[in-house]
C-alpha positions as CSV (number, residue, x, y, z in Angstrom):
1,M,107.2,65.5,77.6
2,K,107.5,64.6,73.9
3,I,104.8,61.9,74.3
4,I,102.4,64.5,75.8
5,I,103.0,66.9,72.9
6,F,102.6,64.0,70.4
7,L,99.3,62.9,71.9
8,F,98.0,66.4,72.1
9,C,98.8,67.0,68.4
10,V,97.2,63.6,67.4
11,S,94.0,64.6,69.2
12,F,93.5,67.3,66.6
13,L,93.9,64.9,63.7
14,V,91.3,62.4,65.0
15,P,87.7,63.3,64.1
16,L,86.1,63.9,67.5
17,N,82.4,64.2,68.3
18,S,82.5,65.8,71.7
19,I,84.6,67.2,74.5
20,E,83.9,66.2,78.1
21,Y,84.9,68.0,81.3
22,S,84.9,65.9,84.5
23,M,85.3,66.6,88.2
24,G,85.5,63.8,90.9
25,L,86.9,60.3,91.3
26,N,87.3,59.7,87.6
27,D,86.0,56.5,85.9
28,K,89.0,56.7,83.5
29,T,92.0,57.4,85.7
30,G,90.7,57.6,89.2
31,F,92.2,60.2,91.5
32,Y,95.0,60.9,88.9
33,G,92.3,62.7,86.9
34,Y,90.3,64.5,89.5
35,F,89.8,67.4,87.2
36,S,90.0,66.1,83.6
37,K,89.2,66.8,80.0
38,S,88.4,64.1,77.5
39,W,88.3,64.3,73.7
40,I,85.7,61.7,72.6
41,K,84.9,59.9,69.4
42,E,81.6,58.2,69.4
43,T,81.6,54.7,67.8
44,D,79.0,52.0,67.1
45,Y,79.7,50.3,70.4
46,G,80.2,53.3,72.7
47,E,83.1,55.7,72.5
48,S,86.9,55.9,72.4
49,Y,88.7,58.8,74.1
50,I,91.9,60.6,74.9
51,T,91.9,61.9,78.5
52,A,94.1,64.3,80.4
53,G,93.7,65.4,84.0
54,G,95.1,66.0,87.4
55,L,95.4,68.4,90.3
56,G,98.8,69.9,89.7
57,I,100.9,67.6,91.9
58,I,99.3,64.5,90.4
59,G,98.2,64.0,86.8
60,S,97.6,61.6,84.0
61,L,97.2,61.2,80.2
62,G,95.7,58.2,78.6
63,Y,93.6,56.5,75.9
64,G,90.6,54.3,76.5
65,E,87.4,52.7,75.2
66,K,83.9,52.6,76.7
67,N,81.3,50.0,75.7
68,Y,77.7,50.7,76.6
69,I,75.8,47.6,77.7
70,S,72.6,49.5,77.0
71,K,72.3,53.2,75.9
72,G,69.2,54.7,77.4
73,R,67.8,58.2,77.5
74,F,68.6,58.7,81.2
75,F,70.6,55.6,82.3
76,S,73.5,54.1,80.3
77,P,75.4,51.3,82.0
78,Y,78.9,50.6,80.6
79,V,82.3,48.9,81.0
80,S,85.5,50.8,80.1
81,L,89.2,50.1,79.9
82,T,91.9,52.8,79.9
83,G,95.6,52.8,79.6
84,F,97.4,55.8,81.0
85,G,100.6,57.4,82.1
86,Y,100.6,59.1,85.5
87,Y,102.9,61.2,87.7
88,V,103.0,62.3,91.3
89,L,105.2,65.2,92.3
90,P,107.0,65.0,95.7
91,M,105.7,67.1,98.7
92,S,109.2,67.8,100.0
93,E,112.5,68.7,98.4
94,N,114.0,65.3,99.3
95,G,111.3,63.3,97.5
96,D,111.5,61.8,94.1
97,V,109.0,62.3,91.3
98,K,106.9,59.1,90.8
99,G,105.7,58.3,87.3
100,S,104.7,55.2,85.5
101,L,102.1,53.5,83.3
102,G,98.9,52.0,84.5
103,F,95.6,50.6,83.3
104,S,92.1,50.8,84.7
105,A,88.8,49.1,84.3
106,S,85.4,50.5,85.3
107,L,81.9,49.2,85.5
108,G,79.4,52.0,85.9
109,V,76.4,54.0,84.8
110,D,76.1,57.4,83.2
111,V,73.0,59.3,84.5
112,S,71.9,62.1,82.1
113,T,70.3,64.9,84.1
114,I,70.1,67.9,81.9
115,K,70.3,68.2,78.1
116,W,70.2,71.4,76.1
117,K,71.1,72.0,72.5
118,K,74.3,70.0,72.1
119,N,75.3,70.0,75.7
120,E,74.7,67.5,78.5
121,L,75.2,67.3,82.2
122,K,75.8,63.8,83.5
123,F,76.5,62.1,86.8
124,Q,78.7,58.9,86.8
125,F,78.5,56.2,89.4
126,G,80.5,53.0,89.3
127,L,83.3,50.7,90.5
128,F,86.9,51.3,89.5
129,A,90.0,49.1,89.5
130,S,93.5,50.2,88.5
131,Y,96.9,48.6,88.4
132,D,100.5,49.5,87.5
133,P,102.2,46.5,86.0
134,I,105.7,48.2,85.9
135,R,105.8,48.9,89.6
136,N,103.6,45.8,90.3
137,E,101.2,47.7,92.6
138,S,97.5,48.6,92.8
139,L,96.6,52.3,92.1
140,I,93.6,52.2,94.4
141,L,93.2,53.9,97.7
142,P,92.1,51.0,99.9
143,G,89.2,51.5,102.3
144,D,89.4,50.5,105.9
145,G,88.3,46.9,106.1
146,G,87.2,46.9,102.4
147,P,88.7,45.3,99.3
148,S,92.2,46.7,98.3
149,F,91.7,46.2,94.5
150,I,88.5,48.2,93.9
151,M,87.0,51.6,94.8
152,P,84.0,53.6,93.9
153,S,84.1,56.2,91.2
154,L,81.7,59.2,91.3
155,N,82.0,62.3,89.2
156,I,80.1,65.1,87.4
157,K,80.6,65.4,83.7
158,F,79.8,68.2,81.3
159,N,79.7,67.0,77.7
160,Y,79.8,69.4,74.8
161,R,79.1,67.9,71.3
162,K,80.4,69.5,68.2
């Protein structure tokens, strides 16, 4: 809990350019950040961010960097890497809380659909891989007959620039 409070306070000290709200299979933390908020600082190569999200019984908090391969007006392909802590609350009274650290990598494209004033609505499509080195397990929901180390990421983002 102290780490979460510390990161939240540090987010106010870092000069941030925008705030992003996201819904869907997140390109930063996967299904641990289905509904998420990211505090973003734009850089020369892309952006660095602090992200927090979840659904109540699952959640995450992390830091990452996104490097744009080519930043276009509508399509912006990128690669990103995020380190995060996550938790999963038990669904029964006999279960244990699961929590650990993980990292993720994403290859995707941001598609800008609507821009007005300092706001922007984007769709994100890509491939997402995630791993927990402490528990030595993949954090991916494997598909039936598909690869067990990668899954698609798809979400809607609302970006508000300061």
